[in-house]
N, C-alpha and C positions, 0 to 999 in steps of 0.2 A: 504493500500500500504506500501511496505517496504521503510523506510527512505532512501533518497539519500543525499549524502554529497560530497563536492569536493574531488577528488582523488589527494590529494597533489596539485602540481603546474601544473598538466597536462591539466587543463581546462575541464576535464570530471567529471560530477556528477555521481558517481557510487552508486549503491545500497549498503547499508552497509553490506549486505550478498553477498559475491562473490561465484560463483559456483566453487568448487574445483573438477577438472576433474580427479583427482586420482581415483574417483569412477568408471571410465571407464577402469580400468586396464585390465579386462578380459571380458567385456560385449559384447553381440551381438550388431549389428547395430540397430536392432529393439528396444532393451531395451534402448540403448543410445538415440534413437530418442524420445521415450516416455518420458524419463527422461528430455531431453532438452526442450520438449514442456512445462514442468512445469515452466521453466524459463520464458517463454512467459506469462504463466498464472499468475505468481506472479510478473512480471515486473522486474526480475533480468536482469541487463544489463552489467555484467562483468563476464568473464570466465577466470579462471586461470588453465593452464595445464603445462605439461613439457614433454620434449623428453623422459624422463625416466619413464613416467607413463604408461608402458605397451602399450595397444592399444588406449590410450586416444586420441592422435592427429589423428589417423586413423579414429576413430569413430566421432570425432568432424567435420572433413572435409566435408563430404557429407551434413550434416545438415547446416553447416555454409555457404555453397554456396548460400543458400536462405536467410540467416539472418545475414550475416557478418556485414552489416552496422548498425545493432541494438546493437552490443556488443563491449565493450572494451575487447580486446583479448590479453592475456598474456601467454607467454610460458617461459621455462627455459632450461638451459644447465648445465650439470655437467662436461663438458669438461673444461680443465684448460689452454689449449694452443690456440693460434690464429687460426691455420689451422684446428684443430679438431672442434673448436667451430663454425667456419665459415661454414664448411661442414655440421655440424649438423643443423645449422639454416636453410640452404637451404632445408634439408630434412624435417624439421618441416614445412616450408612454403608449400612444395609440399603436405604433408599429410593434412595440414589444409586448403588447396585449397584457399590460399590467397597470395597476393603479398607483404604483410607486416603484422607484429604484432604491437600492440600498445605498448607493454611492453615486453622487453627481459630481463631475470633475470639470474644472476649467482646463481646456485642452490647449497644449502647445503655447503656454503663457511665458514666453521668453523675451519678447520685444518690449523694451522699456516704455515706449509710447503706448502700446496696447495695454500694458500693465497699469499705467496711470488711468486709462479709460475704464478698464475692468474694475479697478478698486475704488474709483472715484464716484461722485454723485451721478446717479442714473446708470451706473455700471452694472456688470453682470453679478457682482457680489451681492447687490441688493436682491436680485432674483434668487440667488442661492439661499440667502437667509430666509426669504419668504417661502421658498419651496420646502425648506426644512420645517418651518413653523406650520405649514399646511399639510405635512405628512407625505408630500410628493417624493421626498428623498429623506433618508435617515441620516446620512453622513455626507460630508463635503470634502473634495480634494482638488489638487492642482497637478498638472502634468506638463512635460516638456521634453524637447530634444536639444541638440546643440551643446557646445562646450560651456555656455554660460548658464545652463539650466539649474545647476546646483546653487549657484549664487542667487539666481532669481527665486528659487524655491525658499531660500533663507529669507529673502525680502518678503515673500508672500506670507511666511509663517510669522514674521514680525507684525504684519498688517492684520492677519486674521488667524484664528486657531483652527486650521484645517485638520481633518482627520487622517489624510493620506497624501503622499506625494508619489510621483512616478517619473523615472528618468533613466537614461542609459547607464549600463554597468557591464563592462567586459574588460579583458586584459589590455586591449589597445587604448581604451578610454583612460584607464588608470595609469597608463604610461605617460600621460600628459600631466606634468607636475601641478599645474594650476587647477586642472579639473580634479585631480586626486585630492588636493588639499581642500577644495570646496566640497567635494563629496564627503570627506571625512568630517568636516565641520557640520554639514547637513545631517549626517548620521548621528552625530552627538546630540544635536538639537532634537531630532526625531526620537531618539532613545529617551531623552529627558522628558519629552512631552507625550510619549507613547503614541507617536504618529506612525502609521503603517508606511513601509517603504517598498514600492513596487519597482522592479527593474525590467528594462527592455533592451533589445538588441544583444542579448546574450549569444545568439546564434549568428551574429554578423561576422563574416569572414572579411568583409570590406566592400567598397563600391564595385559595381559590375565592371566599370571601365569599358573596354572594347569587347569583353566576353559576351557570347550569346546568352540570353537569359533563359535559364532552365527552370526557374521557379517564379512564383507570383510576387515574391518579396521585392521591394525596391532596392535592396542590397543583395550581395551574394551571400547566401547562408551556408553554414556547415550542412553537409548533406549525407555524410556517411554516419553509421551508428557510432563508430569509434570517436569521430570528431564531436558529435552531439553529446555523447556520454561525458566527454571531457568538459565541454562548454557548460553543460548543466551542473556537473559536479563543481566546477569553479564557482558558480553562483551559490550553490547550496553550502559551500564551505564558509560562506559569510553568514554568521548567525543573524536570524531575524529578518532577512529580506525575502521578497517574493520574486518569482520569475514569470514573466508573461510569455506565452508561447509565440512562435513566429507566425507571420501572416501568410502561411501556406498550408493548406489542408493536408498535403502529401507528407509533410514533415511531422504532423502532430503525434502520431502514434510512436514514432521514434523518440520524440521529446518526452512523452509520458513514460515510456519504458525506461529512459535514462533517469527520469525523476524517481521512479520506483527503486532503482538501483543506487541512487546517490546516497552518500553517507556524510552527514553534516560534521562528523568528527574528523574527516580527512583534511589535513592542513592545506590551505589555499596555495601556499608556495609550492607544494609538491605538484599540484595540478598545473600551475603556471609553467613549471619546468617542462612538464610533458607536452604542453601546448606550444612550446617554442619551435617545435619541428613543423608546425602548421604555418603556412604563409598567410599572415593576417595584416590588414591595413586599417588605419582609423577610418571610421565612417563619418565622423564629424571632426573638422579641423578649424 
């Protein structure tokens, strides 16, 4: 079974591997249903989606009608103003066929100007607080990519007491001294405040470059079981963090198998050494 740990202060014990529904960007309902059945097979109990993930919310809805109470359900908005975000949340709830999500997140909030809009008068933060008061969401979070994301998450946590953060975490990102320092500072704050830390891009080998794309991810992913085992183990060796699965349905079962085998007691340095034989490049520079 995949290890379960507390998802921050929410009271929910989530599997350390969260299903990233970006994999449903352009899938059929039949393919989505088959993929989601894997979550039941492996005991995954946490789904992370977004309004901007193509058809993801549309594909999740019919399946969730039957299994909603078995999953901690999270979605995201890239809207930055109160009214736009409020309207988008109601569309998300309609598509997901539910009356509430467990976690609503500000998506990709790394641009300083957008941050000021989101957190200011008439910004999305007002919609977030209202949605929680109305029971449309139970918890609130913030997500992002790029090398400044940890720094921006720290700023967000100073502005508001979010329940979760989401950001990249892999060996190439942590080779960036500034990113590593910001990440460690963010981790310390999250541990102090009991904020859940979700990680993405664990399976990133690097940009596609001139290579032909063999998967639906916008980056080149690890694609062999050996590579995926190492990548998943590397994340699991960091206590208390969660791993979001890659945005490709064909990789999901390999990731879940790796998560079942992962041992949180294995030192991360040991895994890093083993991964040095794999040619990896930073996804964000």
